[in-house]
C-alpha positions in Angstrom: 0.0 0.0 0.0 1.2 3.4 -0.8 2.2 5.8 1.9 -0.6 8.1 0.9 -3.0 5.5 2.0 -1.5 4.9 5.5 -4.2 4.4 7.9 -7.0 3.6 5.6 -6.0 0.0 4.7 -8.8 -1.7 6.7 -12.5 -0.9 7.4 -11.7 -0.1 11.1 -8.8 2.3 10.2 -10.9 4.0 7.6 -13.8 4.5 10.0 -11.4 5.9 12.6 -9.8 8.4 10.3 -13.2 9.4 8.8 -14.6 10.0 12.3 -11.6 12.3 13.2 -12.0 14.8 10.3 -13.6 17.6 12.4 -12.0 17.1 15.9 -13.6 20.3 17.3 -17.1 19.4 16.3 -16.4 15.8 17.3 -15.5 17.0 20.8 -18.7 19.1 20.9 -20.7 16.1 19.6 -19.2 13.9 22.4 -19.8 16.5 25.0 -23.3 17.2 23.9 -24.2 13.5 23.6 -22.6 12.9 27.1 -24.8 15.7 28.5 -27.8 14.3 27.0 -27.0 10.9 28.5 -26.3 12.4 31.9 -29.5 14.4 32.1 -31.4 11.3 31.0 -29.9 9.2 33.7 -30.3 11.9 36.4 -33.9 13.0 35.6 -35.7 9.9 36.9 -33.7 9.9 40.0 -34.4 13.6 40.7 -38.0 13.0 39.8 -38.1 10.1 42.2 -36.7 12.2 45.0 -39.2 15.1 44.2 -42.2 12.8 44.4 -41.0 11.3 47.7 -40.5 14.8 49.1 -44.0 15.9 47.9 -45.5 12.8 49.3 -43.8 13.2 52.5 -44.8 16.9 52.7 -41.1 18.1 52.8 -39.7 21.1 50.9 -39.2 20.1 47.2 -38.2 23.5 45.8 -34.5 22.6 45.3 -35.4 19.3 43.7 -37.9 20.9 41.3 -35.4 23.5 40.4 -32.8 20.9 39.7 -35.3 19.0 37.6 -36.1 22.1 35.5 -32.3 22.7 35.1 -31.9 19.1 33.9 -34.6 19.6 31.3 -33.0 22.8 30.1 -29.6 21.2 29.8 -31.2 18.3 28.0 -32.8 20.7 25.3 -29.4 22.5 24.8 -27.5 19.2 24.6 -29.9 17.9 22.0 -29.5 21.0 19.9 -25.8 20.9 20.2 -25.9 17.2 19.2 -27.8 17.9 16.0 -25.6 20.8 14.9 -22.3 18.9 15.7 -23.6 15.8 13.8 -24.2 18.0 10.7 -20.8 19.4 10.7 -19.0 16.2 11.5 -20.9 14.5 8.6 -20.2 17.2 6.1 -16.5 17.4 7.0 -16.0 13.6 6.8 -17.9 13.3 3.5 -15.7 16.2 2.1 -12.5 14.5 3.2 -13.6 11.1 1.8 -14.4 12.6 -1.7 -11.2 14.5 -1.8 -9.2 11.5 -0.8 -11.0 9.2 -3.2 -10.6 11.5 -6.2 -7.0 12.2 -5.2 -6.2 8.5 -5.0 -7.9 7.7 -8.3 -5.9 10.5 -10.0 -2.7 9.2 -8.3 -3.5 5.7 -9.7 -3.5 7.1 -13.2 -4.3 4.7 -16.0 -4.5 1.8 -13.4 -7.7 3.2 -11.7 -10.1 3.2 -14.7 -8.7 -0.4 -15.7 -9.6 -1.7 -12.2 -12.9 0.1 -11.7 -15.5 1.3 -14.2 -16.2 5.0 -14.3 -19.9 4.6 -13.2 -18.9 2.3 -10.3 -16.5 5.0 -9.0 -19.0 7.7 -9.4 -21.5 5.7 -7.4 -18.9 5.2 -4.6 -18.0 8.8 -4.5 -21.5 10.2 -4.8 -23.6 7.6 -3.0 -21.2 5.6 -0.7 -19.0 8.4 0.7 -22.0 10.3 2.4 -23.1 7.2 4.2 -19.6 6.6 5.5 -19.4 10.4 6.3 -21.9 9.6 9.3 -19.1 7.5 11.0 -18.6 10.0 13.9 -22.3 10.5 14.8 -23.0 6.9 14.6 -20.0 5.7 16.6 -20.7 8.3 19.2 -24.3 7.5 19.3 -23.6 3.8 19.6 -21.1 4.4 22.5 -23.6 6.7 24.3 -26.5 4.2 23.9 -24.2 1.6 25.6 -23.4 4.0 28.4 -27.1 4.8 28.8 -28.1 1.2 29.0 -25.3 0.3 31.5 -26.0 3.3 33.6 -29.7 2.6 33.7 -28.9 -1.0 34.7 -26.7 0.2 37.5 -29.3 2.5 38.8 -32.0 -0.1 38.7 -29.7 -2.4 40.7 -29.5 0.4 43.3 -33.3 0.4 43.4 -33.7 -3.4 43.5 -31.5 -6.2 42.1 -34.5 -8.2 41.2 -35.3 -5.6 38.5 -31.9 -6.3 36.7 -32.4 -10.1 37.0 -35.7 -9.7 35.2 -34.1 -7.7 32.4 -31.3 -10.3 32.1 -33.6 -13.1 31.4 -35.0 -11.4 28.3 -32.1 -9.3 26.9 -30.3 -12.3 25.2 -33.4 -12.9 23.0 -33.3 -9.4 21.7 -29.6 -9.4 21.2 -29.8 -12.6 19.2 -32.5 -11.1 16.9 -30.2 -8.0 16.4 -27.2 -10.2 15.6 -29.1 -12.2 13.0 -30.5 -9.0 11.3 -27.0 -7.5 11.2 -25.6 -10.6 9.4 -28.3 -10.7 6.8 -28.6 -6.9 6.4 -24.8 -6.7 5.6 -25.2 -9.1 2.6 -28.4 -7.4 1.4 -26.8 -3.8 1.6 -23.8 -5.0 -0.3 -26.0 -6.5 -3.1 -28.0 -3.3 -3.2 -25.0 -1.0 -3.6 -23.4 -3.4 -6.2 -26.5 -3.2 -8.3 -26.5 0.6 -8.0 -23.0 0.7 -9.2 -23.6 -1.7 -12.1 -26.6 0.6 -13.2 -24.4 3.7 -13.0 -21.6 2.0 -15.0 -23.9 0.9 -17.8 -25.5 4.4 -17.8 -22.1 6.1 -18.2 -21.2 3.6 -21.0 -24.5 4.4 -22.8 -23.9 8.2 -22.5 -20.4 7.9 -23.9 -21.7 5.9 -26.9 -25.0 7.9 -27.2 -24.3 8.8 -31.0 -23.8 5.2 -31.9 -27.0 4.2 -30.0 -29.0 6.9 -31.8 -27.6 6.0 -35.2 -28.4 2.3 -34.6 -31.9 3.0 -33.4 -31.2 0.9 -30.2 -32.5 3.3 -27.5 -35.0 0.8 -26.1 -32.5 -2.1 -26.3 -29.9 0.1 -24.3 -32.5 1.2 -21.8 -33.3 -2.3 -21.0 -29.5 -3.2 -20.7 -28.9 -0.2 -18.4 -31.9 -1.1 -16.2 -31.4 -4.8 -16.2 -30.0 -5.0 -12.6 -33.2 -3.2 -11.2 -34.9 -6.6 -10.3 -31.9 -7.6 -8.4 -31.7 -4.1 -6.7 -35.4 -4.3 -5.9 -35.2 -7.8 -4.5 -32.3 -6.8 -2.2 -34.1 -3.7 -1.0 -37.4 -5.5 -0.3 -35.7 -8.3 1.5 -33.7 -5.7 3.6 -36.9 -3.9 4.5 -38.8 -7.2 5.2 -36.0 -8.1 7.6 -36.1 -4.6 9.1 -39.9 -4.8 9.6 -39.8 -8.2 11.1 -37.1 -7.2 13.6 -38.8 -3.9 14.5 -42.1 -5.6 15.5 -40.3 -8.3 17.5 -38.1 -5.9 19.5 -41.1 -3.5 19.8 -42.9 -6.5 21.4 -40.0 -7.6 23.6 -39.4 -4.1 25.1 -42.9 -3.3 26.4 -43.4 -6.9 27.7 -40.1 -6.8 29.6 -40.9 -3.2 30.9 -44.3 -4.6 32.2 -42.4 -7.4 34.0 -40.0 -5.0 35.6 -42.8 -2.7 36.7 -44.7 -5.7 38.1 -41.5 -6.6 40.2 -41.3 -2.9 41.2 -44.9 -2.8 42.1 -44.6 -5.8 44.3 -41.7 -4.1 46.0 -43.9 -1.0 46.5 -46.7 -3.0 48.1 -44.3 -4.8 50.4 -42.5 -1.5 51.3 -39.2 -2.6 49.6 -39.3 0.4 47.3 -40.8 3.9 47.5 -43.3 5.6 45.2 -40.5 7.7 43.8 -38.3 4.7 43.2 -41.2 3.0 41.4 -41.4 6.0 39.0 -37.5 5.9 38.6 -37.8 2.2 37.7 -40.4 3.0 35.1 -38.0 5.5 33.5 -34.8 3.3 33.8 -36.3 0.1 32.4 -36.8 1.5 28.7 -33.3 3.0 29.0 -31.7 -0.3 29.9 -33.5 -1.9 27.0 -32.4 0.8 24.8 -30.0 -1.4 22.8 -32.8 -3.6 21.8 -34.6 -0.5 20.4 -31.9 0.7 18.1 -32.9 -1.0 14.9 -32.6 2.1 12.8 -29.1 2.8 14.1 -28.2 -0.9 13.6 -29.2 -0.6 10.0 -27.2 2.6 9.6 -24.1 0.9 11.2 -24.5 -2.0 8.7 -24.5 0.5 5.8 -21.5 2.3 7.3 -19.5 -1.0 7.4 -20.5 -2.0 3.9 -19.7 1.5 2.5 -16.3 1.4 4.3 -15.5 -2.0 2.6 -16.4 -0.6 -0.8 -14.0 2.4 -0.3 -11.2 0.3 1.2 -11.4 -1.8 -2.2 -10.3 1.4 -4.0 -7.9 2.7 -1.4 -6.2 -0.7 -1.2 -5.0 -0.4 -4.9 -1.5 1.0 -4.4 -0.6 4.3 -6.1 2.7 4.3 -8.1 5.8 5.2 -6.2 6.4 9.0 -6.1 10.0 9.6 -7.2 12.1 12.6 -5.8 14.9 13.0 -8.4 15.1 15.8 -10.9 16.1 14.5 -14.4 19.6 15.8 -15.2 20.3 17.4 -18.6 20.4 14.7 -21.3 19.9 14.0 -25.0 16.7 11.9 -24.4 17.8 8.2 -24.8 15.1 5.9 -23.7 15.8 2.3 -22.6 13.3 -0.5 -21.7 14.8 -3.4 -20.0 13.0 -6.6 -19.4 9.6 -4.7 -19.3 6.6 -6.9 -18.6 3.1 -5.6 -18.1 0.1 -7.6 -17.2 -3.6 -6.8 -17.0 -5.7 -9.5 -15.2 -4.8 -12.7 -17.1 -3.4 -11.1 -20.1 0.3 -10.3 -20.8 0.5 -7.0 -22.7 4.2 -6.6 -22.8 6.4 -9.7 -22.4 10.1 -9.2 -21.2 10.4 -6.4 -23.8 13.8 -4.8 -24.5 14.0 -1.6 -26.6 16.5 1.2 -27.0 15.2 4.5 -28.5 18.4 6.5 -29.5 18.5 10.0 -28.4 17.2 12.5 -30.8 15.8 10.0 -33.2 12.1 9.1 -34.2 10.9 5.5 -33.7 7.7 4.4 -35.2 5.9 1.6 -33.2 3.9 -0.7 -35.5 2.1 -4.0 -35.0 -1.2 -5.8 -35.3 -4.1 -5.3 -32.8 -3.1 -6.5 -29.4 0.6 -6.4 -30.1 1.2 -3.9 -27.2 1.8 -0.6 -29.0 -0.4 1.5 -26.7 1.0 -0.2 -23.6 4.5 0.6 -24.8 3.6 4.2 -25.2 2.1 4.3 -21.7 5.2 2.7 -20.2 7.6 5.0 -22.0 6.5 8.0 -20.0 5.4 6.3 -16.9 1.6 6.5 -17.4 1.8 2.8 -16.4 4.5 1.1 -14.3 5.8 -2.2 -15.5 5.1 -5.2 -13.3 8.8 -6.4 -14.1 11.7 -4.6 -15.5 12.5 -0.9 -15.8 12.4 2.0 -18.0 15.2 4.6 -18.0 15.4 8.0 -19.6 19.1 9.2 -20.0 20.1 6.5 -17.5 17.6 7.4 -14.7 14.8 5.0 -13.8 11.4 6.8 -14.4 10.1 5.7 -11.0 12.8 7.7 -9.2 12.0 10.8 -11.1 9.7 13.4 -9.4 6.4 13.8 -11.2 6.8 17.5 -12.0 10.3 16.8 -13.5 9.0 13.9 -15.5 6.0 15.7 -16.9 8.2 18.6 -18.1 10.6 16.2 -19.9 8.0 13.8 -21.4 5.0 15.0 -23.5 2.1 13.0 -24.7 -0.6 13.2 -27.5 -3.4 10.7 -27.8 -5.9 9.5 -30.3 -8.8 10.9 -28.3 -7.4 13.8 -26.3 -9.3 15.1 -23.3 -9.4 18.8 -23.9 -9.3 20.5 -20.5 -9.2 24.2 -19.6 -11.6 27.2 -20.0 -10.4 28.4 -23.4 -8.6 27.1 -26.4 -5.4 28.6 -25.3 -5.8 27.2 -21.8 -6.3 23.7 -23.4 -3.1 24.0 -25.4 -1.2 25.3 -22.2 -2.8 22.8 -19.8 -0.2 21.6 -17.3 2.3 24.1 -18.6 0.9 27.2 -16.9 4.0 29.3 -17.6 3.7 29.0 -21.5 3.8 32.3 -23.1 0.9 33.3 -25.6 3.5 33.2 -28.5 4.7 29.8 -27.5 1.1 28.6 -27.5 0.6 30.0 -31.0 3.8 28.5 -32.3 2.8 25.1 -30.9 -0.7 25.4 -32.7 1.0 26.3 -35.9 3.3 23.2 -35.8 0.3 21.0 -35.1 -1.5 22.5 -38.1 -4.1 23.9 -35.7 -3.6 27.7 -36.3 -5.8 28.0 -39.2 -9.1 26.7 -37.7 -8.3 28.4 -34.4 -8.2 31.8 -36.0 -11.6 31.2 -37.6 -13.1 30.7 -34.1 -15.2 33.6 -32.8 -12.5 34.7 -30.3 -9.5 32.8 -31.7 -7.4 31.4 -28.9 -9.6 33.1 -26.3 -12.7 31.1 -27.5 -14.4 29.2 -24.5 -13.7 25.6 -24.8 -16.8 24.1 -23.0 -19.4 23.2 -25.7 -17.1 24.2 -28.6 -18.0 21.7 -31.5 -14.7 20.2 -32.7 -14.2 17.5 -35.2 -12.0 14.6 -34.3 -9.2 15.9 -36.4 -9.4 19.4 -34.8 -9.4 17.8 -31.3 -6.3 15.8 -32.2 -4.5 18.9 -33.5 -5.3 20.7 -30.1 -3.9 17.6 -28.4 -0.8 17.7 -30.4 -0.3 21.4 -29.8 -0.6 20.8 -26.1 2.3 18.2 -26.4 4.5 20.5 -28.6 4.2 23.4 -26.2 6.2 21.6 -23.5 9.5 21.4 -25.5 10.2 18.2 -23.8 13.2 15.8 -24.5 10.8 12.9 -25.2 7.6 13.1 -27.1 5.1 10.1 -27.3 2.3 10.1 -29.8 -0.1 7.3 -29.4 -2.1 7.2 -32.7 -2.5 10.9 -32.4 -2.9 11.6 -36.1 -5.5 8.9 -36.9 -8.4 11.4 -37.4 -6.4 13.8 -39.7 -7.0 14.1 -43.4 -4.2 12.8 -45.6 -2.8 16.1 -46.5 -2.7 17.5 -42.9 -1.3 14.2 -41.6 1.4 14.3 -44.3 2.4 17.8 -43.3 2.4 17.0 -39.6 4.2 13.7 -40.2 6.9 15.4 -42.3 7.4 18.1 -39.4 7.5 15.4 -36.7 9.9 13.0 -38.4 12.1 15.8 -39.9 14.7 17.7 -37.8 13.7 17.0 -34.4 16.1 19.5 -32.8 17.4 16.9 -30.3 13.9 15.6 -29.3 13.3 11.9 -29.1 10.1 10.8 -30.5 8.0 7.6 -30.3 5.1 7.4 -32.6 2.5 4.6 -32.6 2.0 4.4 -36.4 -0.7 2.9 -38.6 0.2 4.6 -41.8 3.0 3.5 -44.0 4.2 7.0 -44.7 4.7 7.7 -41.0 6.8 4.6 -40.6 8.7 5.4 -43.7 9.7 8.8 -42.4 10.9 7.6 -39.0 14.5 6.8 -38.3 13.7 3.4 -36.9 10.6 1.1 -36.8 9.9 -1.0 -33.7 7.9 -4.0 -35.0 5.9 -5.4 -32.1 4.5 -8.9 -31.9 2.8 -10.6 -28.9 4.3 -7.9 -26.6 7.8 -8.1 -27.7 10.0 -6.2 -30.3 10.2 -8.7 -33.2 12.6 -6.3 -35.1 14.0 -2.8 -34.8 15.3 -1.5 -38.1 14.7 1.2 -40.7 11.4 1.0 -42.7 13.2 0.3 -45.9 14.8 -2.8 -44.4 11.7 -4.2 -42.9 9.7 -3.5 -46.1 11.3 -6.5 -47.7 9.5 -8.8 -45.3 6.0 -9.7 -46.6 4.7 -10.0 -43.1 5.7 -6.5 -42.4 4.1 -5.2 -45.6 0.9 -7.0 -44.5 0.6 -4.9 -41.4 -0.3 -1.9 -43.5 -2.7 -3.9 -45.7 -4.7 -4.8 -42.6 -7.8 -2.8 -41.8 -7.2 0.0 -39.1 -9.5 -1.7 -36.5 -7.4 -4.8 -36.7 -4.1 -3.1 -36.0 
């Protein structure tokens, strides 16, 4: 587990850290709850003393004053408890969401491969608030226990027979609670998993909405997205049936036990063993002592709390990549991959791969679909860490390099770039905040994007959200974002696939021409791109089959066949 997740590796540890996120409000919650419990325990005793004084015709003014004061403290304590609960829950939920998002971003490419986007959204939006109630629930549970134990002690002080009566019935109620907690945990887990599955399918459908509309399969996709609803409904109905069954049983056990306690207390009143005031106190303390049996809603909330914690621990338990601390020294940009192996579930994406990309040269990476081209591109700049082996840039292992230094020296452009920022200029300079406007414009010109940007309503200042862009225009902005960094290593993962032939040829000529010392890795599908590169790395089954100039490889019929294969099979 990464150091960043220290203290959140188990359910108990995560609950403890979550509950401590607002220490001031937690202290107020504890004090207010303790005050409520104290007044609840003292009130019956003071009431008993007041009644005995009144029946004995003695002065009860002080006792009545104390009783009124207790009631006032109880009201204030209840208000303080409500306020503190709200602040504790809000602070904990905020902390959980920040930590979850931060951890997911730290995981990088690994996170989306382990968890679907809809599932993660469900955990962040739906699960985190339930876990955010950790402090109120834990304090409430502790105070309920104190209340029950305190009431038992005070009942014992009145008459030990009252406690024995309660002890004969309490195990039955506790057994019912234990059975419900076990079944509820399974049902809540199934319910949340069904919710996550629906969220995942909905996100997938929204991403592919154009295809769905074009294919006329709206009803079919609606059925697919909502297919888990019966499972969700069955889990929810089973949970509430169990809840209802437990509620009426505990509701029956409590009053019957209270009646039995009052019968014993009444018999003591008749025989003179207890006073009238003590009889009234026993009537108040008996329900308090049975309080644990009447906490069915809190028990259900605690079950949800534990299940929610388990679901977040599943995410936090995925270790984030090691954070390096070294700054890359000056160098020409030589990249070495030594014995690199990358696995994903049961598949081997790269298999003991060795590759040297000479400094200042352009290497085109080609191969059939599934050969490992994209994975090689990801490993080259540490978007993904290899399971075995290492990657070195100018002799320094990438996992030793500080993230800020690595991102300055390695730039990426992708097939489907995510355009982030408020304006077109922000998008090109994203992650490179110190880029001057002229540098942004130069990068756009190299990416063949300057022409269409100037035709936009506000040019480079055009707001990006909602801006309609073709696939080729988006790719050119992504390329400009990579060029603006002036990095020593540039990695293009099929970043020109949506460009027209003329633009792609112009851009390819610029990329594979004089590099000015920059090393380039280009995942290529077009023969012209491979032909212009200094070297071609021919991948097959996760290994480099050959590394040679294009003109040498072209003599091999199997190599020529790569470019005769349809794009979706490469």
